[in-house]
Phi, psi and omega in degrees: 000132176261160182236135174281172183297334183265355182275135178287130175269116185286162179294320182210157177204122180293146180267098185238132183226201186295325181294319176299315179299319181298312183287324176294318178297324176300318178293316180301318181289333180285339185068006175262085187275340179212154182054036178253197186285342183288333179298302179295330179295318178295317180298316180295322180293322178290323175301315180297322181295318185271344184075035179238175184234003185221085179248135174238115177280136184223179192289336182193168173295326177295316176300320179299316179298316180298313180295324181295312183291328175295315180294328179290338177108020180299146180228158176303135180091348178293152170253137182230125182277128181209184185265144173274354181251091185191171167293143193299339183299330182292338173263319182303323184301330179290324179292333177303328182255015178061029170267169184245122173287127176252113185274154171216165189285170187250164176283130186294330182279305186275338185071006174276164177305136181278119182302323179292319177295323178296316180298322180291337182275348181288132176234184178292345179266355181284132177242342185207167176235137179227080176283153179240135174274084193289135178056025176084006179265129185299130171288162182281076186295323176305321179294319180288326177294321176295316180298317180297318180293319182293324186254004178067043184252149170280161186221126175235131178263126170267097179254026185299338181253011196230021177299125181101349177281162179214154179273173184297336178274005178089351180289137176296144173302134182092357184239031182266000181098007174263162166298131184213157182232151170232156177234146186233039175296160186303338179269001182279173179300327176227134183237137169244019186089276163241145179161167178194184180207149173249134172256118182256144179283345180207165184294329181295317177293323177297319178300319178296313182295319178298324178289313183294330177290342185241050173066018177085019178264141171274160183303329184265011183264156178288169185303324183250023179250132183219136180244007177201167174293134180220181185221163172268079181246027180288155173249127186291161175293331175299314178295319180294327176297317174302315181298319179298315179296320181292323178297327181299331181234030180299318180301319178298317182289322177296319179295322179294320177296317179296324177299313181296317178299321178297321177297313178300313181304317183292315187281336182265353189302326184263009184280117190299127174081358182271129177268128182257161176302144182293144175286162174301146181208153174057029177088348176286144183231122180286147165253121189285113178261307177224164174244106186244125176252163174247118184291156174304145188304328185271003180273133177283108186297317181298319177294321178298319179298317179295319181291321176297317179299320178297336177264010177082026182237120174280141174209172187200144171298138186205103006237176177280163166279112188303319185295344180261001172295148187302320180298316182287327174298313184288322184285320189240356177077022179294149180218164177301147175098352181290319184228082192298323180294311178304314185294320178294314180298315182298324182288336186255348189284138180219124177273130177261162178308134184203116175194161189300328184271006178297128184271166177298320179296322178293318178298317178299321179293319177298313183296318179298317180295318179297318178300317178297317182294317181292321179297319179289331185271349180282139178291152178287159178304325180295325181291333180285000000 
C-alpha cells in the first residue's frame, strides 16, 4: 500500500491477507469457535517452527507470563529480578501472585537487562529471574542461566517481542529449555489479534498450564469439574486460525520487517544526535518487532510527537521506565535516579511507523519529517 502526502502513516498495521480470511471463515462455518481443532493445530505448528515439543496457546502474552511464573513456583513475598525497561506486564504479572519485582539497570547497547546488574540485585529473598528480550533483541540467556544455576533461582524468559530471533548458538529465542512466553498482539511479528503462547520444558508443566488456562480443568474432566485454581486464559479457534495462516508466511513477514528496518538504518544513519537500534553482534540475531530511535537529549519528545503527527506521521514513546509509573512510585517508593541508563533511554525513545507493508516511499516520508522536526527542535549554537 502506498501513501499520499495527506495520508497518515500509522505506527503499526497487521499483515493480514486472503489466507487469514480463508481459515477464519472455515472456523466460522464450522461453528466451533473455541476449544476446537485449530487450537492444537496452531500449537503443533508453532512447536515445529521453534523446534520444541510443549506449546500452550493462551489468551495473551500477559496471560502467558502469569501462567509461567506460577508454573515456575513463585510465591507471595518472593523477590524476582527483572528489567524496568519493558511493557508493564512483565512486572505486573509478579504482582498478580503478590511477589515483588526487583528492578536493575539495562545494557546501554542492547537495552536488555544487564546480567551483572541482575547478579548484584539478587538477595536471600530472590527466588527467580525474569529477563525480557526487548524489541526482539536476544537477552544474554547463557549469563542468566549460569546465575540461576549458581543461586538456585527459577528462570522465565519474556520473549513476547522476539519471535524469530536467535542466539549465537543458532537456537531460536524461547527454545532453550526454559519456561518462555510469546505474545501475538497485532503489532507483533505474528498476530492472532489477542493471544500468546507458553513454551514448557516438559510435559508435566504443559499439563498444568493447559489446565490453568481452562479454569483448572484437566482434559478428562467434566465441564463443571475442576481440580485446581484456574483462569479463563483460553485462545479461541478464530484466533488460532489467524495464527496458522501467519505461521505459513512468517519468514516472508520477518524478511519484510528486516527490509523496512534496513531502509530506516540507511536513511537515518547520518542524522546528527539520533540513536539507532543496535546492530546484531556476536552471533545474536534480532527479530524486528518495532523500530525505536533515541532522540537527541535536548529535543522535547512530546513536542516532536505532536509535530510528526501534524505532518501525518504516527509515533509513540517506547517504552516507559516501569519504576517511575505512578502506581509503582506509590506502591514501592521508586524515584528518579535509581536506574540511570533505563531512565535516560526511556526519556529519549521514540517508536516510528513500522510494519511489513511499509513502502520505501513511506519510510522516506517518515525520515524527512523526522529530520525537519529535529532540526526545528535543536537549540541554536547561541542557546548552547
